[in-house]
C-alpha positions as CSV (number, residue, x, y, z in Angstrom):
1,X,62.5,74.9,34.2
2,X,59.6,77.2,32.5
3,X,56.4,77.7,34.1
4,X,54.4,75.6,31.5
5,X,56.7,72.7,32.2
6,X,56.4,73.1,36.0
7,X,52.5,73.3,35.7
8,X,52.5,70.3,33.5
9,X,54.6,68.3,36.1
10,X,52.4,69.5,39.0
11,X,49.3,68.4,37.1
12,X,50.3,64.9,36.2
13,X,49.2,62.3,38.9
14,X,51.7,59.9,40.5
15,X,50.9,56.6,39.0
16,X,51.3,54.8,42.5
17,X,48.9,57.2,43.9
18,X,46.5,56.8,41.2
19,X,46.5,52.8,41.4
20,X,45.9,53.4,45.1
21,X,43.1,55.5,44.8
22,X,41.5,53.3,42.2
23,X,41.8,50.4,44.5
24,X,40.3,52.4,47.3
25,X,37.4,53.6,45.2
26,X,36.7,50.1,43.9
27,X,36.6,48.9,47.6
28,X,34.1,51.6,48.3
29,X,32.1,50.6,45.5
30,X,32.0,47.0,46.3
31,X,31.3,47.8,50.1
32,X,28.1,49.9,48.9
33,X,27.1,47.3,46.7
34,X,27.1,44.6,49.4
35,X,25.3,47.1,51.6
36,X,22.5,47.5,49.0
37,X,22.3,43.6,48.5
38,X,21.7,43.3,52.2
39,X,19.1,46.1,52.0
40,X,17.1,44.2,49.3
41,X,17.5,41.0,50.8
42,X,15.8,42.5,54.2
43,X,13.2,43.7,52.2
44,X,12.5,40.6,50.3
45,X,12.4,38.7,53.5
46,X,10.3,41.1,55.1
47,X,7.6,41.3,52.3
48,X,7.6,37.4,52.4
49,X,6.9,37.2,55.9
50,X,4.1,39.7,55.5
51,X,2.6,37.9,52.7
52,X,2.7,34.3,54.6
53,X,0.9,36.0,57.6
54,X,-1.6,37.4,55.4
55,X,-2.3,34.4,53.3
56,X,-2.2,32.0,56.2
57,X,-4.0,34.1,58.6
58,X,-1.4,33.6,61.3
59,X,-2.2,35.4,64.5
60,X,1.0,37.4,66.0
61,X,0.7,36.8,69.7
62,X,1.9,40.5,70.6
63,X,-0.8,41.9,68.6
64,X,-4.1,42.1,70.5
65,X,-7.4,43.7,69.7
66,X,-8.4,46.1,72.6
């Protein structure tokens, strides 16, 4: 086997390994996307609570004026 042939064989990815790595990277992307969705949902819920407390002048019992 010539040197260029051995380099070519070594540099070609294994198809099954490539498929597995694609699945792993897709799973990672999906997981990260789900985490970002949860983060944004939390931000929206928090902003809604703050807006409602401000608009309705709700007094939160654990906040006291000293």
